[in-house]
C-alpha positions as CSV (number, residue, x, y, z in Angstrom):
1,M,94.6,125.7,10.8
2,D,93.5,125.7,7.2
3,I,89.8,125.3,6.7
4,Q,88.4,124.4,3.3
5,R,84.8,124.8,2.3
6,I,84.5,121.7,0.1
7,V,80.7,121.5,-0.5
8,D,78.8,124.7,-0.5
9,T,75.4,123.2,0.4
10,R,73.0,125.3,2.3
11,C,71.8,122.7,4.8
12,T,69.2,123.8,7.2
13,T,70.7,121.5,9.7
14,G,73.8,119.6,8.3
15,E,74.5,116.7,10.6
16,N,75.9,113.3,11.2
17,P,79.0,113.3,9.0
18,L,80.2,109.7,8.7
19,W,83.1,108.4,6.6
20,H,82.3,105.2,4.6
21,P,85.7,103.4,4.1
22,D,84.1,101.0,1.6
23,H,83.1,103.9,-0.7
24,D,86.0,106.3,0.1
25,A,83.2,108.8,0.7
26,L,81.7,111.0,3.3
27,Y,77.9,110.8,4.0
28,W,76.0,113.4,6.0
29,C,72.3,114.6,6.3
30,D,70.2,117.7,6.4
31,I,67.9,116.7,9.2
32,P,64.6,118.6,8.6
33,N,64.8,118.3,4.9
34,G,65.2,114.5,5.0
35,V,68.2,114.5,2.6
36,V,71.3,112.3,2.7
37,Y,74.4,113.6,0.8
38,R,77.6,111.9,-0.3
39,Y,81.0,113.5,-1.1
40,R,83.7,111.6,-2.9
41,P,87.0,113.5,-2.4
42,A,88.9,111.6,-5.0
43,V,86.8,113.1,-7.7
44,E,85.6,116.2,-5.8
45,E,82.0,115.2,-6.4
46,H,79.0,115.5,-4.2
47,S,75.4,114.3,-4.7
48,I,72.1,113.7,-3.0
49,V,71.7,109.9,-2.6
50,Y,68.4,109.8,-0.7
51,E,65.4,112.0,0.1
52,T,62.4,111.4,2.2
53,D,59.5,113.4,3.7
54,D,60.6,112.4,7.2
55,A,63.3,114.2,9.1
56,I,66.6,112.2,9.3
57,G,68.1,112.7,12.8
58,G,71.2,110.6,12.1
59,F,72.5,107.3,10.7
60,T,75.0,104.6,11.3
61,L,77.0,102.4,8.9
62,Q,75.9,98.8,9.0
63,D,78.2,95.8,8.7
64,D,77.1,95.2,5.1
65,G,77.8,98.8,4.1
66,S,74.2,100.0,4.1
67,L,73.1,103.1,6.1
68,L,70.8,102.7,9.0
69,L,68.6,105.8,9.1
70,F,66.9,107.1,12.3
71,E,64.0,109.3,11.4
72,S,60.8,110.9,12.6
73,R,58.4,109.2,15.1
74,G,60.9,106.5,15.9
75,K,61.2,105.1,12.4
76,V,64.3,103.2,11.5
77,Q,65.1,102.3,7.9
78,R,68.0,100.6,6.0
79,W,69.2,102.3,2.8
80,Q,71.6,100.7,0.3
81,D,72.1,101.7,-3.3
82,G,68.7,103.3,-3.6
83,N,66.8,100.5,-1.9
84,V,65.0,101.3,1.4
85,Q,63.7,98.7,3.9
86,T,61.7,99.8,7.0
87,L,62.9,97.9,10.1
88,I,60.9,99.8,12.7
89,E,57.8,101.8,11.5
90,S,57.5,103.8,14.7
91,I,58.0,103.9,18.5
92,S,54.8,104.7,20.4
93,Q,56.6,107.1,22.8
94,E,58.1,109.1,20.0
95,T,55.2,109.8,17.6
96,D,55.5,113.5,18.3
97,S,59.3,113.6,18.2
98,R,62.3,112.6,16.0
99,F,65.7,111.1,16.5
100,N,68.7,113.4,17.0
101,D,72.2,112.0,16.7
102,V,73.1,108.3,16.9
103,I,76.1,106.1,17.3
104,A,77.0,102.5,17.0
105,D,78.9,100.8,19.8
106,P,81.7,98.2,19.6
107,R,79.2,95.3,19.6
108,G,77.0,96.7,16.9
109,R,74.3,98.1,19.1
110,V,73.1,101.7,18.5
111,F,72.5,104.5,21.0
112,A,70.0,107.1,19.7
113,G,68.7,110.3,21.2
114,T,65.2,111.7,20.7
115,M,64.2,115.4,20.8
116,P,62.2,117.0,23.6
117,T,58.5,117.8,23.0
118,D,56.1,120.2,24.6
119,D,55.4,117.7,27.3
120,R,58.8,116.1,28.2
121,L,62.5,116.2,27.6
122,G,64.5,113.9,25.3
123,R,65.4,110.3,25.8
124,L,68.4,108.1,25.0
125,Y,67.6,104.7,23.6
126,R,69.8,101.6,23.1
127,F,68.9,99.4,20.2
128,D,70.2,95.8,20.5
129,T,71.3,93.8,17.5
130,D,68.0,91.9,17.4
131,G,66.1,95.2,16.9
132,S,64.8,95.4,20.4
133,Y,65.2,98.7,22.2
134,E,64.9,100.4,25.6
135,V,65.2,103.8,27.1
136,V,68.5,104.0,29.0
137,F,68.5,107.7,30.1
138,K,65.7,110.3,30.4
139,G,65.4,114.0,30.9
140,L,67.9,115.2,28.2
141,D,67.3,118.7,26.9
142,I,68.3,117.9,23.3
143,P,70.6,114.8,23.4
144,N,73.4,115.2,20.9
145,G,77.0,114.0,20.1
146,M,78.3,110.8,21.6
147,G,81.6,108.9,21.7
148,F,83.5,106.1,23.4
149,T,87.0,106.1,24.9
150,A,89.6,103.8,23.3
151,D,89.4,101.3,26.2
152,Y,85.6,101.1,25.7
153,E,85.0,101.8,29.4
154,T,83.5,105.3,29.1
155,M,80.8,106.8,27.0
156,Y,80.2,110.5,26.5
157,V,76.7,111.9,25.8
158,T,76.2,115.6,24.9
159,E,73.1,117.5,26.3
160,S,73.0,120.7,24.2
161,E,70.6,123.0,26.1
162,A,72.1,122.0,29.4
163,R,75.5,123.0,27.9
164,T,76.9,119.7,29.3
165,I,78.8,116.6,28.1
166,H,77.9,113.7,30.4
167,Q,80.0,110.6,31.0
168,F,79.0,107.1,31.9
169,D,80.8,103.9,32.8
170,Y,80.1,101.7,29.8
171,D,80.0,97.9,29.8
172,E,80.9,96.6,26.3
173,T,79.4,93.1,27.0
174,S,76.0,94.3,28.2
175,G,75.8,97.8,26.8
176,E,74.8,99.1,30.2
177,L,75.5,102.7,31.2
178,T,76.2,103.3,34.9
179,N,77.8,105.8,37.3
180,H,76.6,108.9,35.5
181,D,78.7,112.1,36.0
182,E,79.3,115.4,34.2
183,F,82.5,115.5,32.1
184,L,82.2,119.1,31.0
185,T,79.9,122.1,31.3
186,T,80.2,125.2,29.0
187,S,77.7,127.6,30.6
188,D,80.2,130.5,30.5
189,E,80.8,130.3,26.8
190,P,78.8,131.3,23.7
191,G,76.8,128.6,22.0
192,V,76.0,125.1,23.1
193,P,77.9,121.8,22.5
194,D,76.6,119.7,19.6
195,G,78.2,116.8,17.7
196,M,81.5,115.4,18.8
197,T,84.2,112.9,17.9
198,I,87.3,111.4,19.7
199,D,90.8,111.1,18.2
200,T,93.3,108.4,18.8
201,T,94.9,110.2,21.7
202,G,91.6,110.5,23.6
203,D,91.1,114.2,22.9
204,I,87.4,115.2,22.4
205,W,86.4,117.5,19.5
206,S,83.1,119.2,20.2
207,A,81.1,121.3,17.7
208,R,79.7,124.5,19.1
209,W,76.2,125.3,17.9
210,D,75.7,129.1,17.9
211,G,79.3,129.4,18.8
212,H,81.1,129.6,15.4
213,A,83.6,127.0,16.6
214,L,85.0,123.5,16.9
215,I,86.8,123.0,20.2
216,Q,89.4,120.4,21.1
217,Y,89.5,119.2,24.7
218,T,91.9,116.8,26.5
219,A,90.5,113.7,28.3
220,D,90.4,115.7,31.5
221,G,88.3,118.5,30.0
222,R,91.1,121.1,29.4
223,E,90.7,123.2,26.2
224,L,93.6,122.7,23.7
225,D,92.4,124.4,20.6
226,R,89.5,126.4,19.1
227,V,88.8,126.5,15.4
228,E,86.6,129.3,14.2
229,F,84.2,128.9,11.2
230,P,82.3,131.3,9.0
231,A,79.1,129.7,10.2
232,K,77.3,130.4,13.5
233,K,76.0,126.9,13.9
234,V,78.8,124.4,13.8
235,A,76.8,121.1,14.1
236,S,79.0,118.0,14.0
237,V,82.4,116.6,13.2
238,T,84.1,113.3,12.1
239,F,87.4,112.0,10.9
240,G,87.8,110.5,7.4
241,G,90.0,110.1,4.4
242,E,93.3,108.3,4.2
243,E,94.3,106.9,7.6
244,Y,91.5,109.1,9.1
245,R,93.7,112.2,9.1
246,D,91.1,114.6,7.5
247,M,88.4,116.1,9.6
248,Y,85.0,116.9,8.2
249,V,82.6,119.4,9.8
250,T,79.0,120.1,9.1
251,T,77.2,123.3,9.7
252,A,73.6,124.6,9.8
253,G,71.6,127.8,9.1
254,G,72.0,127.6,5.3
255,D,68.5,128.9,4.9
256,N,69.5,132.3,6.4
257,R,73.1,133.1,5.7
258,E,72.5,136.8,6.3
259,S,72.4,136.2,10.0
260,E,74.0,132.7,10.3
261,G,77.2,133.5,8.4
262,D,78.6,133.1,4.9
263,G,79.4,129.5,5.4
264,A,76.2,128.4,7.1
265,G,75.0,125.0,5.9
266,A,78.2,124.1,4.1
267,L,80.6,121.1,4.6
268,F,84.1,121.9,5.6
269,R,87.4,120.0,5.7
270,L,90.5,120.6,7.8
271,S,93.7,118.8,8.5
272,P,94.4,118.9,12.3
273,D,97.5,117.5,14.0
274,A,95.3,114.6,15.0
275,Q,94.1,111.2,13.7
276,G,90.8,109.5,14.1
277,R,89.7,105.9,13.7
278,E,86.9,104.1,11.8
279,E,83.5,104.5,13.5
280,F,81.9,101.3,14.8
281,R,79.4,99.6,12.5
282,S,75.9,98.8,13.6
283,R,74.6,95.2,13.3
284,I,70.9,95.7,13.7
285,D,69.0,92.8,12.2
286,V,65.2,92.8,12.5
């Protein structure tokens, strides 16, 4: 499979690639450096659109086209065309942590993980559309990539350091997660599972941090394909472009390419024999 290095950034932790169909552009962030990038394939142009002193663990695309940024200490901000509005200043339980990977659900809620600290493991939050939030799952050793099946009945949640992708029964009406089970464990492979996306056939594409790879799994957990990258830390993946037939992959380690690989921190594009769909938009209104 042909892999193109389309933006040679040197992100410390390139994450959360998300296609914006209104802008015909891809957005992604460099978590610890608090930077949001945009790439416009029609003109082969990339730029930094936002910078902050806070870490940006991830973002969703709001109904109005703005980006909903999930940052350090539980902060949530809305960014649009250079304007920033703070929706949640902080979460008392997360003053020593930051968000790490987020996803909007079919009803506009947002599920967001937070990083472990010295005292505890990470948490998974659900933000309802009125801005209220609650912890829905605890004890995650780095919560990461998430996704929903096409029937909206199952949600996947990656736990990186446990080398596990969890699955839950998901109730679209209430947003409740029940009947927790393990979908996949990768303890016998190099690296740990990180970001993920799901294609229109239900196959799961899982980025492999410290594993140099993006791996395609069937809905029953069988490996179908493995794409190797010139970067040790393959961080996240999404579909985009016309009819969502392009795949974009972010990587990390750009601050140390000598040990992390020649492509560490860059943005890559490939054209798999697969198709994605538009990600759900958040509708958080505080």
